[in-house]
Backbone as JSON, one array per atom type, in Angstrom:
{
  "sequence": "MKRKISVILALLFLFLLFWAQWNWKHLSSFPSIISSFYSKEYCSCYFVVELSEDQCHDFARQWVPISEFKLDKENKSVTVKGLGRSNTAQFQSKEYGCTLLND",
  "N": [[-19.56, 40.32, -1.72], [-18.26, 38.79, 0.25], [-20.19, 37.07, 1.0], [-20.61, 35.78, -1.38], [-18.29, 34.26, -1.63], [-18.31, 32.6, 0.69], [-20.57, 31.1, 0.07], [-19.67, 29.75, -2.31], [-17.55, 28.31, -1.05], [-18.95, 26.71, 0.78], [-20.68, 25.15, -1.06], [-18.6, 23.83, -2.31], [-17.43, 22.34, -0.19], [-19.81, 20.65, 0.34], [-19.72, 19.17, -2.21], [-17.34, 17.93, -2.07], [-17.93, 16.32, 0.25], [-20.11, 14.68, -0.78], [-18.73, 13.48, -2.95], [-16.79, 12.0, -1.57], [-18.37, 10.18, -0.01], [-19.59, 8.83, -2.17], [-17.4, 7.57, -3.29], [-16.53, 5.88, -1.17], [-15.95, 3.1, -0.81], [-13.57, 2.8, -2.55], [-11.87, 4.58, -1.38], [-11.61, 3.56, 1.16], [-10.25, 1.23, 0.69], [-7.68, 2.04, 0.13], [-5.6, 2.18, 2.25], [-4.73, -0.59, 2.52], [-3.62, -1.19, 0.2], [-1.07, 0.01, 0.11], [0.56, -1.45, 1.93], [0.37, -3.98, 0.83], [1.31, -3.87, -1.74], [3.96, -3.01, -1.23], [5.08, -5.28, 0.16], [4.62, -7.47, -1.7], [6.16, -6.52, -3.87], [8.68, -6.26, -2.81], [9.17, -8.92, -2.0], [9.16, -10.16, -4.43], [11.34, -8.93, -5.71], [13.45, -9.62, -3.94], [13.51, -12.51, -3.5], [12.92, -13.66, -6.07], [14.25, -12.11, -8.11], [16.55, -11.89, -6.75], [18.07, -9.7, -5.73], [19.73, -7.33, -3.62], [19.14, -6.39, -0.25], [18.96, -3.7, 0.24], [18.64, -2.69, -2.47], [16.26, -3.76, -3.08], [14.56, -2.55, -1.16], [14.71, 0.02, -2.19], [13.55, -0.36, -4.63], [10.89, -1.08, -4.03], [9.9, 1.08, -2.75], [7.6, 3.6, -1.79], [5.65, 6.7, -2.15], [4.1, 7.05, 0.14], [5.05, 6.4, 3.39], [6.07, 3.18, 5.04], [5.37, 1.55, 8.16], [6.24, -0.64, 9.55], [8.42, -3.36, 8.88], [9.2, -6.69, 8.0], [11.44, -9.18, 7.27], [11.39, -12.52, 6.61], [13.58, -14.86, 6.28], [13.87, -17.61, 6.46], [11.21, -18.78, 6.12], [10.63, -17.54, 3.72], [9.23, -15.11, 3.39], [7.64, -11.87, 3.46], [6.57, -9.25, 5.51], [4.66, -6.38, 5.79], [3.78, -3.39, 7.31], [1.65, -0.71, 6.94], [0.0, 2.38, 7.11], [-1.71, 1.4, 9.13], [-2.48, -1.03, 8.2], [-1.67, -4.52, 7.81], [0.21, -6.7, 5.68], [1.14, -9.72, 4.16], [3.53, -11.18, 1.93], [4.44, -14.15, 0.34], [7.09, -16.2, -0.94], [6.73, -18.38, -3.59], [7.7, -20.07, -5.75], [10.25, -20.05, -8.33], [8.91, -19.89, -10.75], [6.26, -19.18, -10.12], [6.66, -17.01, -8.46], [6.08, -14.55, -5.98], [3.19, -14.57, -3.75], [0.33, -12.91, -2.26], [-0.79, -13.42, 1.07], [-3.68, -14.41, 2.57], [-5.37, -12.98, 5.42]],
  "CA": [[-18.48, 39.67, -2.06], [-17.86, 37.76, 1.16], [-21.27, 36.01, 0.85], [-20.35, 34.84, -2.52], [-17.21, 33.37, -1.32], [-18.76, 31.66, 1.56], [-21.55, 30.29, -0.62], [-18.78, 28.89, -3.03], [-16.9, 27.37, -0.16], [-20.05, 25.75, 1.27], [-20.86, 24.25, -2.1], [-17.3, 23.0, -2.57], [-17.47, 21.36, 0.9], [-20.71, 19.72, 0.01], [-19.29, 18.46, -3.2], [-16.31, 16.92, -1.55], [-18.62, 15.35, 1.02], [-20.77, 13.83, -1.64], [-17.67, 12.72, -3.64], [-16.26, 11.01, -0.52], [-19.47, 9.25, 0.12], [-19.82, 8.1, -3.31], [-16.24, 6.73, -3.57], [-16.1, 5.39, 0.07], [-15.44, 1.81, -1.05], [-12.34, 2.82, -3.17], [-11.09, 5.3, -0.46], [-11.31, 2.73, 2.26], [-9.3, 0.09, 0.26], [-6.32, 2.5, -0.15], [-4.56, 1.82, 3.25], [-4.15, -1.84, 2.34], [-2.8, -1.25, -1.09], [0.31, 0.32, 0.47], [1.35, -2.59, 2.54], [0.33, -5.26, -0.06], [2.19, -3.46, -2.81], [5.32, -3.1, -0.88], [5.32, -6.63, 0.48], [4.79, -8.3, -2.87], [7.28, -6.21, -4.81], [9.97, -6.58, -2.07], [9.4, -10.39, -2.04], [9.59, -10.62, -5.78], [12.7, -8.5, -5.88], [14.49, -10.24, -3.08], [13.53, -13.94, -3.68], [12.83, -14.12, -7.43], [15.28, -11.49, -8.83], [17.66, -12.0, -6.0], [18.73, -8.42, -5.52], [20.24, -7.1, -2.29], [18.02, -5.85, 0.58], [18.88, -2.25, -0.13], [18.11, -2.51, -3.83], [14.85, -4.12, -3.11], [13.81, -1.38, -0.51], [14.53, 1.2, -3.24], [12.61, -0.84, -5.79], [9.53, -1.21, -3.54], [9.59, 2.26, -1.85], [6.55, 4.46, -2.3], [5.54, 8.11, -1.48], [3.52, 6.92, 1.51], [6.01, 5.47, 4.1], [5.56, 2.08, 5.8], [5.6, 1.77, 9.62], [6.98, -1.83, 9.95], [8.99, -4.21, 7.89], [9.86, -7.88, 8.61], [11.85, -10.21, 6.33], [11.62, -13.85, 7.19], [14.39, -15.64, 5.19], [13.52, -19.13, 6.65], [9.96, -19.08, 5.51], [10.74, -16.74, 2.43], [8.04, -14.23, 3.43], [7.84, -10.36, 3.76], [5.49, -8.72, 6.12], [4.91, -4.95, 5.84], [2.63, -2.65, 7.93], [1.57, 0.66, 6.59], [-1.34, 3.02, 7.27], [-2.42, 0.6, 10.13], [-2.89, -2.39, 7.8], [-0.49, -5.37, 7.56], [0.04, -7.68, 4.61], [2.34, -10.72, 3.94], [3.72, -11.94, 0.72], [5.3, -15.29, 0.49], [7.59, -16.8, -2.07], [6.15, -19.81, -3.92], [8.77, -20.67, -6.5], [10.81, -19.18, -9.4], [7.94, -19.84, -11.86], [5.13, -18.45, -9.72], [6.99, -15.81, -7.67], [5.43, -14.38, -4.65], [1.75, -14.29, -3.65], [-0.15, -12.28, -1.04], [-1.4, -14.33, 1.8], [-4.96, -13.87, 3.23], [-5.31, -12.88, 6.82]],
  "C": [[-18.1, 38.51, -1.03], [-18.87, 36.71, 1.19], [-21.09, 35.21, -0.28], [-19.32, 33.89, -2.37], [-17.63, 32.3, -0.4], [-19.82, 30.69, 1.03], [-20.62, 29.21, -1.5], [-18.1, 27.9, -2.17], [-17.82, 26.24, 0.38], [-20.41, 24.67, 0.15], [-19.72, 23.34, -2.49], [-17.24, 21.99, -1.49], [-18.54, 20.32, 0.59], [-20.48, 18.68, -1.13], [-18.26, 17.49, -2.89], [-16.93, 15.89, -0.56], [-19.31, 14.28, 0.24], [-19.77, 12.9, -2.51], [-17.17, 11.61, -2.7], [-17.22, 9.88, -0.17], [-19.58, 8.28, -1.03], [-18.71, 7.12, -3.62], [-15.66, 6.16, -2.26], [-15.36, 4.06, -0.07], [-13.98, 1.89, -1.53], [-11.48, 3.51, -2.17], [-10.8, 4.39, 0.68], [-10.35, 1.53, 1.98], [-7.84, 0.67, 0.2], [-5.25, 2.09, 0.83], [-3.97, 0.41, 3.01], [-3.4, -2.05, 1.11], [-1.36, -0.82, -0.78], [1.14, -0.81, 0.94], [1.43, -3.84, 1.52], [1.26, -4.93, -1.18], [3.64, -3.72, -2.39], [5.84, -4.5, -0.53], [5.61, -7.52, -0.74], [5.88, -7.86, -3.7], [8.55, -6.39, -4.19], [10.16, -8.04, -2.2], [9.8, -10.83, -3.41], [11.05, -10.24, -6.03], [13.78, -9.3, -5.1], [14.61, -11.82, -3.39], [13.49, -14.43, -4.99], [14.05, -13.47, -8.29], [16.63, -11.62, -8.15], [18.59, -10.93, -5.94], [18.99, -8.24, -4.05], [19.02, -6.37, -1.59], [17.91, -4.37, 0.28], [18.24, -1.94, -1.39], [16.56, -2.77, -3.84], [14.03, -3.05, -2.26], [13.68, -0.16, -1.49], [13.57, 0.87, -4.28], [11.15, -0.73, -5.3], [9.1, 0.1, -2.97], [8.61, 3.12, -2.65], [6.59, 5.85, -1.7], [4.98, 7.96, -0.1], [4.42, 5.91, 2.21], [5.33, 4.31, 4.81], [5.96, 2.33, 7.27], [6.41, 0.57, 10.06], [7.35, -2.64, 8.69], [9.58, -5.39, 8.54], [10.14, -8.89, 7.38], [12.13, -11.49, 6.92], [12.28, -14.7, 6.22], [14.11, -17.14, 5.29], [12.16, -19.46, 5.93], [9.66, -18.34, 4.17], [9.42, -15.88, 2.5], [8.43, -12.79, 3.88], [6.49, -9.91, 4.32], [5.73, -7.2, 6.28], [3.55, -4.39, 6.45], [2.68, -1.26, 7.47], [0.2, 1.18, 6.64], [-2.24, 2.15, 8.13], [-2.91, -0.78, 9.5], [-1.6, -3.21, 7.44], [-0.8, -6.45, 6.6], [1.33, -8.49, 4.64], [2.3, -11.18, 2.6], [4.72, -13.13, 0.92], [5.84, -15.92, -0.77], [7.18, -18.2, -2.34], [7.18, -20.58, -4.68], [9.21, -19.7, -7.53], [9.76, -18.84, -10.5], [6.77, -19.05, -11.46], [5.41, -17.23, -8.99], [6.41, -15.73, -6.37], [3.93, -14.08, -4.79], [1.5, -13.6, -2.27], [-0.91, -13.45, -0.32], [-2.66, -13.67, 2.46], [-4.8, -14.01, 4.61], [-6.3, -13.77, 7.41]]
}
């Protein structure tokens, strides 16, 4: 019985290892999704919809927390750092809203 469980656990581990290798491209892009989503949604909420800062934080909040947040009202941009990646969204106009800036 113990041998059967250890074989099943070993096969499960190998399956997870194979799955992670197969999907590495998708898994490695996940950290930047957190900061880019938060910065763009907050920027749109604050500069386009013109809601308060607290309302926009509630609107853009996700399950994975962010580590840094910077709102630049002069340049109309939002910079967010989460899971080690930093992204900036900048307000363009009422018609175009906010866009993510390339690093």
